[in-house]
Each structure stands twice: as C-alpha cells, then as structure tokens.
DRENTORVO-733999 format. One line per 5 residues: number of its first residue (from 1); their letters; for each residue x, y, z of C-alpha. Coordinates in nm, 4 decimals. Layout:
NUM> a> X:Y:Z; ...
REM end
This chain:
1> xxxxx> 7.4009:8.0334:-0.7065; 7.2591:8.3775:-0.7779; 7.0668:8.5072:-1.0767; 7.0406:8.8565:-1.2197; 6.8277:8.9844:-1.5072
6> xxxxx> 6.4695:9.0303:-1.6162; 6.2103:8.8374:-1.4178; 5.9022:8.9853:-1.5913; 5.5834:8.8099:-1.4973; 5.4216:8.9016:-1.8319
11> xxxxx> 5.5177:8.5721:-2.0000; 5.2294:8.3716:-2.1237; 5.1230:8.1648:-1.8237; 4.7698:8.1275:-1.9500; 4.8917:8.0140:-2.2901
16> xxxxx> 5.0851:7.7249:-2.1451; 4.8557:7.6395:-1.8537; 4.6201:7.4196:-2.0523; 4.9089:7.2206:-2.1954; 5.0405:7.1463:-1.8484
21> xxxxx> 4.7273:6.9693:-1.7261; 4.7901:6.6519:-1.9165; 4.7153:6.3998:-1.6465; 4.4084:6.2432:-1.8135; 4.5585:6.1970:-2.1556
26> xxxxx> 4.8815:6.0673:-2.0061; 4.7031:5.7829:-1.8303; 4.4866:5.7058:-2.1350; 4.8053:5.6465:-2.3309; 4.9506:5.4401:-2.0515
31> xxxxx> 4.6531:5.2035:-2.0627; 4.7770:5.0900:-2.3975; 4.6955:5.2269:-2.7403; 4.8537:4.9708:-2.9688; 4.8033:5.1945:-3.2698
36> xxxxx> 5.0644:5.4308:-3.1229; 5.4186:5.3111:-3.1971; 5.6096:5.2003:-2.8906; 5.8884:5.4563:-2.8557; 6.1957:5.3781:-2.6437
41> xxxxx> 6.5249:5.5626:-2.6160; 6.8682:5.5236:-2.4628; 7.0637:5.8236:-2.3419; 7.2758:5.9595:-2.6243; 7.6382:5.8865:-2.5455
46> xxxxx> 7.9045:6.1527:-2.5030; 8.1833:6.1153:-2.7575; 8.4706:6.2534:-2.5525; 8.5892:5.9005:-2.4646; 8.5512:5.5384:-2.5776
51> xxxxx> 8.2448:5.3336:-2.4721; 8.2587:5.1109:-2.1639; 8.0341:4.8434:-2.0171; 7.8099:5.1084:-1.8587; 7.7195:5.2344:-2.2031
56> xxxxx> 7.6605:4.8780:-2.3212; 7.4313:4.8160:-2.0256; 7.2075:5.1122:-2.1038; 7.1764:4.9979:-2.4657; 7.1074:4.6351:-2.3770
61> xxxxx> 6.8373:4.7310:-2.1212; 6.6571:4.9376:-2.3852; 6.7084:4.6660:-2.6487; 6.5632:4.3941:-2.4235; 6.2529:4.6074:-2.3634
66> xxxxx> 6.2182:4.6870:-2.7349; 6.2564:4.3194:-2.8337; 6.0089:4.2158:-2.5674; 5.7541:4.4603:-2.7018; 5.7963:4.3147:-3.0481
71> xxxxx> 5.7542:3.9655:-2.9104; 5.4524:4.0504:-2.6970; 5.2811:4.2826:-2.9468; 5.4100:4.1931:-3.2953; 5.1329:4.4020:-3.4579
76> xxxxx> 5.2717:4.7237:-3.3000; 5.5499:4.9324:-3.4458; 5.8534:4.9897:-3.2256; 6.0707:5.2976:-3.2576; 6.4008:5.2530:-3.0791
81> xxxxx> 6.6488:5.5404:-3.0777; 7.0099:5.5575:-2.9583; 7.2982:5.7750:-3.0681; 7.5730:6.0156:-2.9711; 7.5847:6.3539:-2.7931
86> xxxxx> 7.8520:6.5487:-2.9813; 7.8566:6.9092:-2.8609; 7.9900:7.0732:-2.5487; 8.3020:7.1864:-2.3693; 8.4271:6.8357:-2.2931
91> xxxxx> 8.4293:6.7462:-2.6610; 8.5929:7.0781:-2.7532; 8.8646:7.0330:-2.4933; 8.9276:6.6646:-2.5764; 8.9683:6.7479:-2.9434
96> xxxxx> 9.2087:7.0309:-2.8599; 9.4178:6.7918:-2.6464; 9.4406:6.5490:-2.9381; 9.5161:6.8193:-3.1879; 9.2202:6.7458:-3.4157
101> xxxxx> 8.8977:6.9251:-3.4915; 8.5890:6.8529:-3.2812; 8.4114:6.7298:-3.5913; 8.6891:6.4779:-3.6650; 8.6764:6.3470:-3.3118
106> xxxxx> 8.2928:6.3243:-3.3190; 8.2979:6.1309:-3.6490; 8.5624:5.8923:-3.5145; 8.4028:5.8243:-3.1752; 8.0406:5.8185:-3.2950
111> xxxxx> 8.1463:5.5459:-3.5374; 8.2761:5.3433:-3.2429; 7.9481:5.3728:-3.0541; 7.7645:5.2662:-3.3710; 7.9951:4.9665:-3.3999
116> xxxxx> 7.9182:4.8804:-3.0357; 7.5453:4.8808:-3.1083; 7.6035:4.6443:-3.4000; 7.8377:4.4147:-3.2037; 7.5903:4.3963:-2.9148
121> xxxxx> 7.2928:4.3056:-3.1386; 7.1124:4.6297:-3.0507; 6.7975:4.6507:-3.2626; 6.7669:5.0297:-3.2779; 6.5640:5.1766:-3.5636
126> xxxxx> 6.7385:5.5169:-3.5422; 7.0958:5.6202:-3.4563; 7.0942:5.9936:-3.4023; 7.3874:6.2324:-3.3941; 7.3449:6.5805:-3.2519
131> xxxxx> 7.5631:6.7201:-3.5292; 7.2999:6.6321:-3.7917; 7.1382:6.9174:-3.9795; 6.7990:6.7729:-3.8931; 6.8787:6.8088:-3.5229
136> xxxxx> 7.0069:7.1630:-3.5645; 6.6707:7.2607:-3.7146; 6.4806:7.0901:-3.4301; 6.6874:7.2681:-3.1617; 6.6448:7.6077:-3.3269
141> xxxxx> 6.2704:7.5506:-3.3600; 6.2401:7.4521:-2.9937; 6.4426:7.7588:-2.8874; 6.2215:7.9845:-3.0974; 5.9071:7.8339:-2.9511
146> xxxxx> 6.0272:7.8978:-2.5978; 6.1189:8.2534:-2.6894; 5.7759:8.3171:-2.8412; 5.6251:8.2248:-2.5040; 5.8666:8.4559:-2.3215
151> xxxxx> 6.0216:8.1568:-2.1401; 6.3805:8.2463:-2.2273; 6.5478:8.5703:-2.1208; 6.9038:8.7004:-2.0957; 7.0677:8.7598:-1.7609
156> xxxxx> 7.3827:8.6967:-1.5556; 7.4642:8.3605:-1.4095; 7.7136:8.2602:-1.1456; 7.7618:7.9362:-0.9587; 7.9627:7.6157:-0.9239
161> xxxxx> 8.0113:7.4667:-1.2695; 8.1182:7.1102:-1.3608; 8.2833:7.0702:-1.6976; 8.2395:6.6935:-1.6693; 7.8633:6.7187:-1.6023
166> xxxxx> 7.8041:7.0258:-1.8205; 7.5976:7.1596:-1.5305; 7.5818:7.4344:-1.2678; 7.5265:7.3439:-0.9034; 7.4130:7.5457:-0.6031
171> xxxxx> 7.6235:7.5749:-0.2896; 7.4100:7.3117:-0.1165; 7.4622:7.0737:-0.4066; 7.8405:7.0773:-0.3617; 8.0859:6.9660:-0.0927
176> xxxxx> 8.4424:7.0658:-0.0161; 8.7165:6.8145:0.0555; 9.0948:6.8333:0.0989; 9.2858:6.6626:-0.1811; 9.5211:6.4153:-0.0136
181> xxxxx> 9.7862:6.4575:-0.2869; 9.8038:6.8369:-0.2891; 9.6663:6.9338:0.0477; 9.4398:7.1882:-0.1195; 9.0647:7.2180:-0.0782
186> xxxxx> 8.8657:7.0987:-0.3783; 8.4921:7.1383:-0.4302; 8.2860:6.8561:-0.5786; 7.9298:6.7999:-0.6922; 7.7553:6.6007:-0.4210
191> xxxxx> 7.5424:6.4342:-0.6903; 7.8052:6.3166:-0.9378; 8.1340:6.3508:-0.7534; 8.2825:6.5641:-1.0346; 8.5063:6.8650:-0.9641
196> xxxxx> 8.3320:7.2034:-0.9812; 8.4688:7.5568:-1.0236; 8.3193:7.8965:-0.9621; 8.2018:8.0679:-1.2792; 8.0291:8.3930:-1.3699
201> xxxxx> 7.9003:8.4758:-1.7161; 7.6233:8.6352:-1.9192; 7.3764:8.3699:-2.0259; 7.0288:8.3020:-2.1523; 6.7961:8.1357:-1.9009
206> xxxxx> 6.4872:7.9190:-1.9243; 6.2099:8.0005:-1.6790; 6.2264:7.6639:-1.5014; 6.0742:7.8307:-1.1921; 5.7386:7.8564:-1.3738
211> xxxxx> 5.7009:7.4758:-1.3845; 5.7700:7.3667:-1.0250; 5.4026:7.3098:-0.9369; 5.3294:7.1345:-1.2593; 5.6265:6.8976:-1.2139
216> xxxxx> 5.5055:6.8174:-0.8627; 5.1516:6.7493:-0.9834; 5.2811:6.5297:-1.2615; 5.4892:6.3167:-1.0250; 5.2161:6.2993:-0.7599
221> xxxxx> 4.9580:6.1905:-1.0153; 5.1777:5.9283:-1.1807; 5.3848:5.6893:-0.9655; 5.5266:5.5261:-1.2821; 5.6703:5.8497:-1.4213
226> xxxxx> 6.0134:5.7684:-1.2757; 6.1355:5.4143:-1.2074; 6.2504:5.2621:-0.9789; 6.0165:5.4069:-0.7100; 6.2904:5.5383:-0.4797
231> xxxxx> 6.4173:5.7706:-0.7493; 6.0635:5.8942:-0.8069; 6.0506:5.9732:-0.4381; 6.3875:6.1493:-0.4470; 6.2940:6.3851:-0.7273
236> xxxxx> 5.9541:6.4581:-0.5782; 6.1181:6.5332:-0.2416; 6.3687:6.7569:-0.4130; 6.0907:6.9543:-0.5799; 5.8644:6.9831:-0.2766
241> xxxxx> 6.1512:7.0814:-0.0393; 6.2127:7.4062:-0.2320; 5.9826:7.7061:-0.2442; 6.0897:7.7683:-0.6033; 6.3246:7.6295:-0.8660
246> xxxxx> 6.6108:7.8397:-0.9955; 6.5835:7.9318:-1.3612; 6.8044:7.7238:-1.5843; 7.1100:7.8569:-1.7698; 7.0620:7.7484:-2.1288
251> xxxxx> 7.3540:7.9075:-2.3150; 7.7272:7.9612:-2.2900; 7.9372:8.2476:-2.4290; 8.0646:8.1609:-2.7766; 8.4104:8.2788:-2.6681
256> xxxxx> 8.4281:7.9905:-2.4250; 8.2231:7.7285:-2.6025; 8.2249:7.7419:-2.9807; 8.1551:7.3739:-3.0482; 7.7785:7.3706:-3.0334
261> xxxxx> 7.4588:7.5030:-3.1911; 7.4568:7.8891:-3.2000; 7.1717:8.0713:-3.0326; 6.9384:8.2004:-3.3079; 6.9966:8.5665:-3.3836
266> xxxxx> 7.2815:8.5905:-3.1288; 7.6113:8.4508:-3.2542; 7.7812:8.5446:-2.9296; 7.6132:8.2541:-2.7472; 7.6031:7.8751:-2.7890
271> xxxxx> 7.2972:7.6722:-2.6820; 7.3604:7.4800:-2.3585; 7.4561:7.1253:-2.4351; 7.1728:6.9735:-2.2299; 6.9042:7.1686:-2.4112
276> xxxxx> 7.0685:7.0504:-2.7325; 7.1018:6.6913:-2.6155; 6.7556:6.6472:-2.4704; 6.5894:6.7688:-2.7886; 6.7302:6.4621:-2.9713
281> xxxxx> 6.4351:6.2567:-2.8393; 6.2004:6.4823:-3.0396; 6.4250:6.5063:-3.3434; 6.4226:6.1286:-3.3747; 6.0448:6.1276:-3.4287
286> xxxxx> 6.0352:6.4115:-3.6790; 6.0145:6.7281:-3.4672; 5.9336:7.0034:-3.5557; 5.6047:6.8715:-3.6810; 5.4361:7.0636:-3.9625
291> xxxxx> 5.0940:6.9771:-3.8213; 5.0876:6.8670:-3.4610; 4.7549:6.6902:-3.5112; 4.8864:6.4848:-3.7969; 5.0337:6.1359:-3.7700
296> xxxxx> 5.3843:6.2811:-3.7355; 5.3188:6.3287:-3.3638; 5.1646:5.9932:-3.2993; 5.4955:5.8472:-3.1713; 5.5194:6.0956:-2.8873
301> xxxxx> 5.5320:6.0699:-2.5910; 5.8143:5.8219:-2.5452; 5.7002:5.5109:-2.3662; 6.0297:5.4534:-2.1858; 6.3445:5.6585:-2.1683
306> xxxxx> 6.6380:5.4573:-2.0306; 6.9062:5.6673:-1.8544; 7.1784:5.6333:-1.5963; 7.1052:5.7621:-1.2505; 7.3643:6.0401:-1.2804
311> xxxxx> 7.1513:6.2257:-1.5349; 6.8191:6.1829:-1.3534; 6.7792:6.5538:-1.2699; 6.8165:6.6564:-1.6342; 6.5626:6.4032:-1.7564
316> xxxxx> 6.3039:6.4314:-1.4792; 6.3045:6.8067:-1.4070; 6.4559:7.0036:-1.6980; 6.3279:6.7766:-1.9774; 5.9584:6.7486:-1.8696
321> xxxxx> 5.9551:7.1235:-1.7920; 6.0699:7.1918:-2.1499; 5.8004:6.9613:-2.2816; 5.5325:7.1254:-2.0707; 5.6486:7.4586:-2.2059
326> xxxxx> 5.6018:7.3265:-2.5627; 5.2597:7.1884:-2.4785; 5.3830:6.8271:-2.5174; 5.3420:6.5182:-2.3003; 5.6283:6.4120:-2.0736
331> xxxxx> 5.7691:6.0602:-2.1231; 5.5452:5.7911:-1.9820; 5.8339:5.6418:-1.7826; 6.1900:5.7433:-1.7234; 6.3819:5.4309:-1.6241
336> xxxxx> 6.6858:5.5398:-1.4253; 6.9275:5.2568:-1.3794; 7.2188:5.2338:-1.1369; 7.5816:5.2085:-1.2444; 7.8185:4.9254:-1.3167
341> xxxxx> 8.1246:4.9789:-1.1008; 8.4717:4.8296:-1.0799; 8.6271:4.8167:-0.7362; 8.3083:4.9930:-0.6181; 8.3719:5.3028:-0.8293
346> xxxxx> 8.1714:5.4100:-1.1341; 8.3553:5.3100:-1.4473; 8.5360:5.6030:-1.6022; 8.8352:5.6622:-1.8249; 8.9939:5.8992:-1.5754
351> xxxxx> 8.9982:5.6287:-1.3064; 9.1209:5.3610:-1.5454; 8.8623:5.1128:-1.4193; 8.6865:5.0489:-1.7487; 8.5797:4.7090:-1.8790
356> xxxxx> 8.6126:4.7125:-2.2570; 8.2769:4.5907:-2.4007; 8.4268:4.4821:-2.7283; 8.6891:4.2674:-2.5557; 8.4429:4.0907:-2.3204
361> xxxxx> 8.1984:4.0191:-2.6061; 8.4794:3.8873:-2.8230; 8.5867:3.6501:-2.5457; 8.2531:3.5237:-2.4140; 8.0278:3.5996:-2.7082
366> xxxxx> 7.7661:3.8746:-2.7414; 7.4669:3.6867:-2.6013; 7.6451:3.5556:-2.2884; 7.7524:3.9106:-2.2032; 7.3975:4.0367:-2.2610
371> xxxxx> 7.2757:3.7549:-2.0322; 7.5186:3.8443:-1.7560; 7.4266:4.2134:-1.7663; 7.0503:4.1397:-1.7563; 7.0805:3.8577:-1.5027
376> xxxxx> 7.2521:4.1006:-1.2704; 7.0754:4.4156:-1.3963; 7.1837:4.7186:-1.1996; 6.8504:4.8979:-1.1986; 6.7936:4.9957:-0.8333
381> xxxxx> 7.1441:4.9464:-0.6934; 7.4948:4.9535:-0.8359; 7.6496:4.6258:-0.9514; 8.0216:4.5572:-0.9492; 8.1639:4.4166:-1.2733
386> xxxxx> 8.3606:4.0980:-1.2117; 8.5280:3.8869:-1.4765; 8.5094:3.5941:-1.2348; 8.1321:3.6336:-1.2049; 8.0915:3.6553:-1.5810
391> xxxxx> 8.2844:3.3315:-1.6160; 8.0837:3.1681:-1.3317; 7.7490:3.2532:-1.4955; 7.8789:3.1408:-1.8354; 7.9935:2.8010:-1.7130
396> xxxxx> 7.7071:2.7353:-1.4648; 7.3894:2.8851:-1.6163; 7.4702:2.8864:-1.9851; 7.7176:2.6137:-2.0842; 7.6327:2.3940:-1.7858
401> xxxxx> 7.2515:2.4035:-1.7976; 7.0985:2.5884:-2.0952; 7.3589:2.4526:-2.3327; 7.3899:2.1050:-2.1836; 7.0245:2.0099:-2.1325
406> xxxxx> 6.9359:2.0032:-2.5094; 7.2269:1.7612:-2.5642; 7.1128:1.5417:-2.2766; 6.7554:1.4964:-2.3984; 6.8803:1.4550:-2.7561
411> xxxxx> 7.0962:1.1618:-2.6447; 6.8044:0.9547:-2.5178; 6.8018:0.6209:-2.7054; 6.4640:0.4686:-2.6175; 6.2372:0.7495:-2.7252
416> xxxxx> 5.9562:0.6475:-2.9645; 5.9496:0.8074:-3.3083; 5.6864:1.0520:-3.1809; 5.4673:1.1166:-2.8831; 5.1880:1.3437:-2.7687
421> xxxxx> 5.1712:1.4545:-2.4063; 4.8108:1.5195:-2.3033; 4.6560:1.6551:-1.9898; 4.3094:1.7721:-1.8830; 4.0285:1.6472:-2.1004
426> xxxxx> 4.2274:1.6053:-2.4247; 4.1844:1.2925:-2.6354; 4.4979:1.0944:-2.6940; 4.5468:1.1543:-3.0640; 4.6057:0.8330:-3.2606
431> xxxxx> 4.8637:0.9859:-3.4957; 5.1469:0.9689:-3.2332; 5.3465:0.6546:-3.1685; 5.2993:0.7031:-2.7943; 5.0647:0.9010:-2.5717
436> xxxxx> 5.1800:1.0312:-2.2386; 4.9135:1.1134:-1.9809; 5.0554:1.4044:-1.7827; 4.9802:1.3671:-1.4107; 5.0413:1.6957:-1.2248
441> xxxxx> 5.0017:1.5101:-0.8939; 5.2936:1.2783:-0.9638; 5.5300:1.3563:-0.6757; 5.8414:1.3608:-0.8916; 5.6800:1.5918:-1.1481
446> xxxxx> 5.5299:1.8508:-0.9109; 5.8256:2.1018:-0.8931; 5.8775:2.1290:-1.2695; 5.5044:2.1054:-1.3505; 5.4306:2.3950:-1.1161
451> xxxxx> 5.7272:2.5911:-1.2491; 5.5808:2.5741:-1.5983; 5.2042:2.5588:-1.5544; 5.1869:2.7344:-1.2189; 4.9039:2.7509:-0.9696
456> xxxxx> 4.8457:3.0591:-0.7535; 5.0952:3.2891:-0.9302; 5.0042:3.1759:-1.2779; 5.2058:2.9947:-1.5441; 5.5574:3.0895:-1.6470
461> xxxxx> 5.4375:3.3204:-1.9276; 5.2116:3.5142:-1.6853; 5.4915:3.5522:-1.4335; 5.7430:3.6496:-1.7027; 5.5069:3.9132:-1.8398
466> xxxxx> 5.4408:4.0509:-1.4934; 5.8108:4.0949:-1.4286; 5.8757:4.2619:-1.7641; 5.5809:4.4971:-1.7239; 5.7312:4.6014:-1.3905
471> xxxxx> 6.0691:4.6497:-1.5624; 6.2153:4.3762:-1.3437; 6.4318:4.2350:-1.6197; 6.6731:4.0445:-1.3921; 6.3779:3.8690:-1.2240
476> xxxxx> 6.2312:3.7735:-1.5609; 6.5671:3.6261:-1.6664; 6.6029:3.4534:-1.3321; 6.2559:3.2977:-1.3675; 6.3430:3.1558:-1.7067
481> xxxxx> 6.6776:3.0117:-1.6156; 6.5313:2.8689:-1.2897; 6.2738:2.6844:-1.5017; 6.5489:2.5282:-1.7116; 6.7514:2.4501:-1.4027
486> xxxxx> 6.4512:2.2694:-1.2506; 6.4009:2.0792:-1.5744; 6.7640:1.9743:-1.5673; 6.7296:1.8512:-1.2094; 6.4089:1.6643:-1.3050
491> xxxxx> 6.5946:1.4916:-1.5895; 6.8767:1.3917:-1.3554; 6.6415:1.2593:-1.0909; 6.4175:1.0707:-1.3359; 6.7154:0.9059:-1.5081
496> xxxxx> 6.5274:0.8179:-1.8304; 6.8455:0.6906:-1.9916; 6.8469:0.3994:-1.7447; 6.4839:0.3033:-1.7796; 6.3285:0.0429:-2.0059
501> xxxxx> 5.9834:0.1944:-1.9465; 5.8594:0.3988:-2.2442; 5.6444:0.6027:-2.0032; 5.9493:0.6995:-1.7881; 6.1574:0.7802:-2.0987
506> xxxxx> 5.8886:0.9982:-2.2540; 5.8068:1.1717:-1.9259; 6.1777:1.2324:-1.8677; 6.2003:1.3942:-2.2069; 5.8710:1.5885:-2.2079
511> xxxxx> 5.9270:1.8370:-1.9250; 6.2866:1.9322:-2.0220; 6.1796:1.9642:-2.3876; 5.8874:2.1900:-2.2943; 6.1019:2.3989:-2.0592
516> xxxxx> 6.3650:2.4493:-2.3285; 6.1021:2.5332:-2.5878; 5.9539:2.7999:-2.3591; 6.2957:2.9308:-2.2593; 6.3952:2.9619:-2.6255
521> xxxxx> 6.0998:3.1986:-2.6812; 6.1251:3.3946:-2.3551; 6.4974:3.4481:-2.3864; 6.4701:3.5950:-2.7422; 6.4838:3.9548:-2.6122
526> xxxxx> 6.7864:3.8759:-2.3948; 6.9875:3.6337:-2.6122; 6.8508:3.6619:-2.9678; 7.1166:3.4513:-3.1429; 7.1343:3.1755:-2.8817
531> xxxxx> 6.7549:3.1571:-2.8641; 6.7327:3.1137:-3.2387; 6.9943:2.8397:-3.2310; 6.8138:2.6628:-2.9426; 6.4777:2.6748:-3.1193
536> xxxxx> 6.6390:2.5600:-3.4444; 6.7831:2.2616:-3.2631; 6.4402:2.1766:-3.1177; 6.2849:2.2039:-3.4624; 6.0371:2.4770:-3.3686
541> xxxxx> 5.8713:2.6438:-3.6709; 5.8326:3.0247:-3.6910; 5.4749:3.0230:-3.5615; 5.5890:2.8357:-3.2550; 5.8390:3.1066:-3.1652
546> xxxxx> 5.5784:3.3750:-3.1007; 5.4137:3.4810:-2.7779; 5.0783:3.3545:-2.9098; 5.2417:3.0325:-3.0092; 5.3733:2.9496:-2.6584
551> xxxxx> 5.0547:3.0840:-2.4983; 4.8569:2.8270:-2.7009; 5.1098:2.5645:-2.5997; 5.0579:2.6404:-2.2300; 4.6817:2.6863:-2.2478
556> xxxxx> 4.6289:2.3853:-2.4748; 4.5953:2.0319:-2.3488; 4.8485:1.8577:-2.5688; 5.2150:1.8899:-2.6679; 5.3418:1.6993:-2.9698
561> xxxxx> 5.6974:1.5915:-3.0410; 5.8587:1.3938:-3.3208; 6.2120:1.2888:-3.3979; 6.1674:1.4194:-3.7499; 6.0953:1.7804:-3.6433
566> xxxxx> 6.4521:1.8666:-3.5457; 6.7797:1.8756:-3.7481; 6.9905:1.5595:-3.7674; 7.2773:1.7281:-3.5862; 7.3206:2.0410:-3.3767
571> xxxxx> 7.6163:2.2499:-3.2673; 7.6769:2.3364:-2.8996; 7.5057:2.6584:-2.7969; 7.8149:2.7853:-2.6175; 8.1821:2.7593:-2.7007
576> xxx> 8.4406:2.6322:-2.4566; 8.6437:2.9046:-2.2861; 8.9771:2.8683:-2.1128
REM end
C-alpha cells in the first residue's frame, strides 16, 4: 500500500500531546468511581444481512455484564448501547441487488435487530442508528475537530480493498490462493479471510502515523486495555513491529459510495464507514458536548466495549487514535470475543452456515439459549454451535438439575412448618418450629458446605465476583451450576424423603434450598426470567434478591425458612422439548 499527498509536519503536535498522556486519569477511573455511569457497548451491527447467533452472542455478553453491574452496584447508573451500522458500500450494493433504496433496507433490517434485542431480553438503554440526524451532527463535528488540528489531509490512496470488511490492507496483510472452482488466483485478507481487490483513488487521510508511540504507551501501561490478554499482546506486537503506521484512508469518492455521510464542504467525498461507525459510541452519550467539563461528558470513557475479534484492529488502533486526537480517554477495556462457528467456519450468510437466533429461542426459550451461550462463552477461542449440545445442556443442566431440584425439595413431606438453620455463635431463635445446628465438619455435608461457604478461595459470592471482574463469564456460570449440581447430589445421597428424623429431613432441605436461593440471585444477569420464576417459587422477597441481601445471608449465622413464605403451587421452570 502506497500513499501520496501532503505530509506536512506543521500539524499541532503540541496541542494534542497533553491529551495523549492520560495514563494517570485512566487508572483513577478504573479504580472505580461509582458516581460515573457504567457505560458498556456492543458493536453496532451491519444491516446488509439478517442477524445470526454471532450477533446474539455479542449482545448477550454485553447484557450479562450490564445486568451484573446493576446487581452488584444498584446505586450506579448503567448506560448500555447497541444498534445498527447503516452506511457503506455493502449496504448500497445489497439494496441495489434487491431493487430498493438503501434507506428502505436499513429501516427494514434495523427493525429486525431491534426485535432480536427485545426477544433476547437485552436490557439496552439506547439503540442507536447511524442514519440518525444526531449521529450525522456528531460525525461532522468530529471531522471538523480533526481538520482544525491538521490531522486530516487529502491525498491518493492505493491498496488491497475488501468490500466485505470496508477496509484497505497492505500486501503483507493479504495472501493469494488458487480458487479450486475457477483455477484463478484470488487474493484474500489474512486477518478476515475476505476477498480483496486492488484499488486506487483520491481520498482524505487521517494522520494515524502520529499516534503510534502513544498507542504503544497506552497498551504497555494498561494490561486491561484489551481483553483477553493474548489479543492485547497481538495488537502491541503489531504496533511495535512497525517503524511507523500508515495513515488511514477516511473517505471514499462519492461517485463510488453515495450511501454515507458526506465530507463537510466537499460533496465529492463520503466519510469512510468506520470513522462513521466508531463515532456512534460518542453519539450515544451526547457528543458533541457543549461544555466538555459539564456532566454531559461524565459517561465517557466507556467501561467496556464488546466486539468480535474480526474488528479488533479498528477498535484498538484506529478508534483510540481518534480519541487521542480529540483529547478524549480511550475505552477502559475492549473485550474482543471469538466467533461462534458452524462446521468450524465463522457463521455467515454467504456460507449458508447460520443458526437463526429467533428460531432457537422460540424452540428452547430465551433464557436457555442465553445460558448455553454464556456457559460456553467463546471469549478466547472459537466455539462451534451445535444443536445437540444446546439440547444436552438444556436437559442436563437446566431441566434435569436447576428445574428439578426445586420440585424435589418441595415434595418433602416431613418438613416442620418452619426452621432456622444456625451456625457459628448464633442463638437458636425460639420463633421457629425447629432449629438446625449446621455442622461444617459433618462428612456428608463438607462438599456442599465448602461449595457455598468456601474456605481458602472464599465463599461462592466472592468467587463469582472474582470471575465476573475478570470477564470470565463462562466460569461464573459454571461455578453457579456446579453449586446446584452439588446440592442435588447432596439431596440424593442424604435421602431425606426416606428418613423419619426431623434433623435429617431439615438438613436435607437446607443446603439445596440455600444453593437454589443463591443461584436464583447469581443467575439473574444470565437468565433473568428463569431466575425471577425460581425466586418466586422459593418465596424470596425483593430485598432478598439483591447482592447485599445474599451477602448478608452468607455472612450471617442463620437462615430462616417457612412453608408459608412460598406460593401454594409452582410451574416447572423449563418446558418439555421433543
């Protein structure tokens, strides 16, 4: 890839230098200012095709994190943005193929993505569309700000261009292979696998080269900037292995791309779709701000930006460089997840290997699909979608254990009208019909007691919080379902339904009841509807469904239960499937 055009060094390096040294403030914010809203985003989804399970996964990951933040810090506002990316050559060409206008296609397909968010119980507070007037104003303002700092200039651009990726690639970033069907040589992007073609055109460019050192310093100073760690290492290695970054093409000739935001004061050019798309994260929190010291900026930077690994470069090189240029903080963490595949290929309409998210949620239910995606969360490595595995998890983990255990303890006949389970130095409490003295050294109780109350690694809440803070969602889900599985095994081994001993019956009920009560709270971010139904069936009041409520339950020395606290009848948590 070669560049031509002005490379004046008179642009305002000193003006932007102070804004780039943001290390101290960045870490101050990371330590946790609860007065700042927690801001999380999904990628905005391209509307040239219908959504698939990969889109659903990105949304559910972000939703689980957002819901967890609300559970853990109910006093803190959460801003959660998702939406649709509606400009670009792919959209223009897809609309032409269908014989409709780009706007008609965007309206139609954006509506489908919005329906997916609703069907999947996504708790977003903002659904943004890049065709909104508000977004147009934000993009124009950002462009003007970069021009004022002499960070955009006009030149000539040539290189290998991918229509699918809306990106140029260098020679080293492509590979050539012989197409088996045609026998002709075809060049592909080594990063995404998409076909590329040679292209030359006049274009505006952003001085990305000015920000290489700052990007390197940012990543070296903050190991949490990109997660998981191996992608952080990949981007840092990419930056440090080059003496300089190529400047970034940020416009396309209007003659070739007319479906997009025009360049201010130059109607012959359209703003590059990625500059347009990335700006949405600022638009969603009110950019451009009238007064950057006012409360309007208190939501930025984003706490977590969830993206697929195929757009890592755009979000961890181009995006932070743009923010540095504007004097703004980069996101605290860019969470780059792997892909869901089918037959080991990334799901795509062109391959025909797409799992329809509406169909799978209709068949299994929304929460079971959310559970499966998070239980097998493809964060570090790709996961292969399998209908057999979905069914296996549904029948084993959900219907077989989480759904069955509440029915099993509910069916116990010899339970007293109420009991209080006490441990430590607690007094018995005369108000209960029976008092159970919990003995953590009882051989039969040790596995489930340690699973809940813990020893060296802490109790189940501490371990759950640790996993969520590390963005190890699948491990947090695994921990919770393992606790319920252990409680189910304890119930089976204790056989309280056979015993005439009140102590055995109460003990057999206590640990499964406590495990289910905790699971009902911890699984709220993952399965919000099922968790509500489970806690309703256990008769848990609103204050008992909070993080503080279960923390007091674990830290306290007594757990109370009464037959009167639950409903007289409950429905199964999970439907039967064929």
